[in-house]
C-alpha positions as CSV (number, residue, x, y, z in Angstrom):
1,M,9.8,76.4,40.2
2,K,12.4,78.5,38.5
3,T,14.9,75.7,38.9
4,R,12.6,73.3,37.1
5,I,12.1,75.7,34.2
6,L,15.9,76.2,34.0
7,I,16.5,72.5,33.9
8,F,13.8,72.0,31.3
9,T,15.3,74.8,29.1
10,L,18.8,73.4,29.4
11,S,17.6,69.9,28.4
12,I,15.9,71.3,25.3
13,F,19.1,73.2,24.5
14,S,21.2,70.1,24.9
15,C,18.9,68.1,22.6
16,V,19.2,70.7,19.9
17,A,22.9,71.0,20.4
18,A,23.2,67.2,20.0
19,R,21.4,67.2,16.7
20,A,23.0,65.2,13.9
21,E,23.7,66.9,10.6
22,L,25.2,65.3,7.5
23,K,26.6,67.8,5.1
24,W,27.2,66.8,1.5
25,E,30.0,68.3,-0.6
26,Q,27.8,68.0,-3.7
27,T,24.7,66.0,-4.6
28,T,25.3,66.0,-8.4
29,V,28.4,64.7,-10.0
30,D,29.3,64.9,-13.7
31,A,31.4,61.9,-14.7
32,R,33.3,62.0,-18.0
33,P,34.4,58.5,-19.0
34,A,36.8,58.0,-21.8
35,V,36.1,56.1,-25.0
36,G,36.4,52.4,-24.1
37,D,35.8,52.8,-20.4
38,K,33.5,50.1,-18.9
39,T,32.2,52.2,-16.1
40,A,31.4,55.8,-15.0
41,V,32.2,56.5,-11.4
42,A,30.9,59.3,-9.1
43,H,32.1,60.1,-5.6
44,F,29.6,61.8,-3.2
45,K,31.5,63.0,-0.2
46,Y,30.0,64.0,3.1
47,E,30.8,65.1,6.7
48,N,28.9,64.9,9.9
49,V,29.0,68.5,11.2
50,G,26.5,67.8,14.0
51,K,26.9,66.6,17.6
52,A,25.3,63.1,17.2
53,A,26.0,60.1,15.1
54,V,24.1,59.6,11.8
55,H,23.0,56.2,10.7
56,F,22.4,55.2,7.0
57,K,19.0,53.4,6.8
58,S,19.1,52.6,3.0
59,V,21.1,53.5,-0.1
60,K,19.3,52.5,-3.4
61,A,20.2,53.2,-7.0
62,S,17.5,54.0,-9.5
63,C,18.3,51.1,-11.8
64,G,20.2,47.8,-12.0
65,C,22.9,49.3,-14.2
66,T,24.2,51.3,-11.3
67,T,25.8,50.0,-8.1
68,T,26.5,51.8,-4.8
69,Q,29.1,51.4,-2.1
70,T,29.1,53.0,1.3
71,Q,32.2,53.2,3.5
72,K,30.3,53.0,6.8
73,E,26.9,52.6,8.2
74,V,27.4,54.9,11.1
75,V,29.0,58.4,10.8
76,N,30.1,59.8,14.1
77,P,30.4,63.6,14.7
78,G,33.3,65.1,12.8
79,E,33.8,62.0,10.6
80,K,34.0,62.2,6.8
81,G,33.2,59.6,4.2
82,E,31.7,59.0,0.7
83,I,29.2,57.0,-1.2
84,V,30.5,55.7,-4.6
85,A,28.1,55.2,-7.4
86,T,29.2,53.2,-10.4
87,L,27.4,53.1,-13.8
88,N,28.0,50.0,-16.0
89,I,28.3,51.7,-19.4
90,G,27.7,48.6,-21.6
91,D,26.4,49.8,-25.0
92,R,25.2,53.1,-23.7
93,T,26.2,56.4,-25.4
94,G,25.4,60.0,-25.0
95,Q,24.1,61.8,-21.9
96,Q,23.0,59.4,-19.1
97,M,21.5,60.3,-15.7
98,K,21.1,57.9,-12.8
99,T,20.0,58.7,-9.2
100,V,20.7,57.2,-5.8
101,N,18.3,57.7,-2.9
102,V,19.9,57.9,0.5
103,Q,17.8,57.6,3.7
104,T,19.3,58.4,7.2
105,D,18.1,59.0,10.7
106,D,18.9,62.7,10.4
107,P,16.0,64.5,12.3
108,P,15.3,67.2,9.7
109,P,13.2,65.8,6.8
110,A,15.3,67.7,4.3
111,Q,18.4,65.9,5.6
112,S,17.0,62.4,6.1
113,N,16.1,61.8,2.5
114,I,18.7,62.9,-0.1
115,T,18.8,62.2,-3.8
116,L,22.3,61.9,-5.3
117,T,22.6,62.3,-9.1
118,L,25.2,60.8,-11.4
119,K,25.5,62.4,-14.8
120,A,27.7,60.8,-17.4
121,N,28.5,61.9,-20.9
122,I,29.5,58.7,-22.7
123,P,31.4,59.4,-25.9
124,Q,30.4,57.5,-29.1
125,A,32.9,54.9,-30.0
126,I,31.9,54.5,-33.6
127,E,29.6,56.3,-35.9
128,I,27.1,54.2,-38.0
129,K,25.3,55.7,-41.0
130,P,22.6,54.6,-41.5
131,T,21.6,52.4,-38.6
132,F,18.5,51.2,-40.5
133,V,18.5,49.8,-44.0
134,Y,15.3,48.7,-45.8
135,W,13.9,47.5,-49.1
136,T,10.3,47.6,-50.2
137,S,8.6,44.3,-51.2
138,G,9.2,43.7,-54.9
139,E,12.2,46.0,-55.1
140,A,15.3,44.7,-56.9
141,P,17.5,43.0,-54.3
142,K,20.5,45.2,-54.9
143,P,23.1,45.7,-52.2
144,K,23.0,48.8,-49.9
145,K,25.9,50.2,-47.9
146,V,26.4,51.2,-44.3
147,S,29.4,53.3,-43.3
148,I,31.3,52.7,-40.1
149,K,33.8,55.2,-38.6
150,A,35.6,54.8,-35.4
151,S,36.3,57.9,-33.2
152,K,39.9,59.1,-32.9
153,D,40.0,57.9,-29.3
154,F,38.7,54.4,-30.2
155,P,41.6,52.5,-31.7
156,A,39.7,49.6,-33.4
157,K,41.6,47.9,-36.2
158,N,39.0,45.5,-37.4
159,I,35.2,44.8,-37.3
160,T,33.2,41.7,-38.0
161,V,29.5,41.4,-39.0
162,K,27.2,38.6,-37.9
163,S,23.6,37.8,-38.5
164,N,21.2,35.1,-37.2
165,S,19.3,35.2,-40.5
166,Q,20.2,33.5,-43.8
167,N,17.9,35.9,-45.7
168,F,20.6,38.6,-45.9
169,E,24.2,38.6,-47.0
170,S,26.8,41.0,-45.7
171,K,30.4,41.7,-46.3
172,V,32.9,44.2,-44.9
173,E,35.0,46.4,-47.1
174,P,37.9,48.3,-45.3
175,G,38.6,51.9,-46.2
176,K,40.8,54.4,-44.5
177,E,42.2,53.7,-41.1
178,G,39.3,53.3,-38.7
179,E,36.7,53.3,-41.5
180,W,34.7,50.4,-43.0
181,T,31.8,49.9,-45.4
182,I,29.3,47.1,-44.8
183,E,27.4,45.9,-47.9
184,V,24.1,44.3,-47.2
185,T,22.0,42.3,-49.8
186,P,18.7,40.6,-49.3
187,K,18.3,37.2,-51.0
188,D,14.7,37.8,-51.7
189,T,12.3,40.8,-51.5
190,S,9.1,39.1,-52.4
191,H,7.9,39.1,-48.8
192,P,8.5,41.1,-45.6
193,M,11.4,40.0,-43.4
194,G,14.1,41.5,-41.2
195,T,17.0,41.0,-38.9
196,A,19.7,42.8,-36.9
197,L,23.3,42.7,-37.9
198,L,25.7,42.4,-35.1
199,V,28.8,44.7,-35.7
200,Q,31.6,43.8,-33.3
201,T,34.9,45.6,-33.0
202,D,38.3,44.2,-31.8
203,Y,38.6,46.8,-29.0
204,P,38.9,46.6,-26.1
205,K,40.4,43.1,-26.3
206,D,39.0,41.8,-23.1
207,A,35.4,43.1,-23.8
208,P,35.0,44.1,-27.5
209,K,32.2,46.7,-28.2
210,S,29.2,45.5,-30.1
211,F,26.7,47.6,-32.2
212,Y,23.6,46.8,-34.3
213,V,22.3,47.7,-37.7
214,N,18.7,46.8,-38.5
215,V,17.8,45.6,-42.0
216,Q,14.3,44.9,-43.3
217,V,12.2,44.2,-46.3
218,S,8.8,45.7,-45.8
219,N,5.6,46.4,-47.8
220,P,5.1,49.9,-49.2
221,P,2.9,52.1,-47.0
222,G,-0.7,51.3,-47.5
223,A,-0.1,48.3,-49.7
224,P,-1.8,45.0,-48.9
225,P,0.5,42.1,-47.7
226,M,2.2,40.3,-50.5
227,L,1.9,36.6,-51.0
228,R,4.9,34.5,-50.6
229,P,6.0,32.3,-53.5
230,N,3.9,29.1,-53.9
231,S,1.3,30.5,-51.6
232,P,-2.2,29.3,-52.7
233,P,-4.2,32.1,-54.3
234,V,-6.9,33.6,-52.2
235,A,-10.3,32.6,-53.4
236,P,-12.6,35.5,-54.2
237,A,-15.4,36.0,-51.8
238,A,-18.5,34.3,-53.0
239,K,-21.2,36.7,-54.1
240,S,-24.5,36.4,-52.2
241,A,-27.3,35.1,-54.4
242,T,-30.0,37.7,-55.1
243,P,-33.2,36.4,-53.7
244,A,-35.9,35.8,-56.2
245,A,-38.7,38.4,-56.3
246,V,-41.8,37.3,-54.5
247,P,-45.0,38.2,-56.3
248,S,-47.3,40.4,-54.3
249,P,-50.5,38.7,-53.3
250,A,-53.5,39.5,-55.5
251,V,-55.9,42.0,-54.0
252,Q,-59.4,40.7,-53.8
253,R,-62.1,43.0,-54.6
């Protein structure tokens, strides 16, 4: 009987001793891409400090803008590795935070489901002031200006401005090195209209950065919609005819 208890105890001890355990160096990485970088990359390093192999069941990023890469699907005891998360910067600026959910067959629940966090502070390539220009309906169609200034780490030499609307005219006036002024003029302000100006730099050469300025002609707050030229006048609402008075029936006595 004692022998059986001893064997059972040793089997439990051996199972505990053979437990897998994946230890992460860090689960949050602050990436600091430079101006003009296309991606922000984070390396999440790990080590299997347990006595059994660890299997990755799934590795999923929180959005399509982030991709992940695992070095191996099985991590044997004592082995090290890393998961690489790559954020496609695109037109993003400022503080960005993306997560990667990792599921393994690690027995402890706290170890089997891990969330890795990629933080990226993406510097602003150019400064646009203002990013929204507007006129009120009926206002004189005078030009308004937008200032563009490239950061010191963004060596753009030239910008171009394009629009898919013929209702606005725009031209670029160069200033100091890395500075420009965009002059925007609506052809007509008699009715609401709007578009987005595409501002494109010449850097980086293989993938120039693009930005947008919104321009719009709108009605004053609380004002009724204005009629476009040559629009037929709105007929006044017909007044309802007042019904003729009906004499009261005579009272017979």
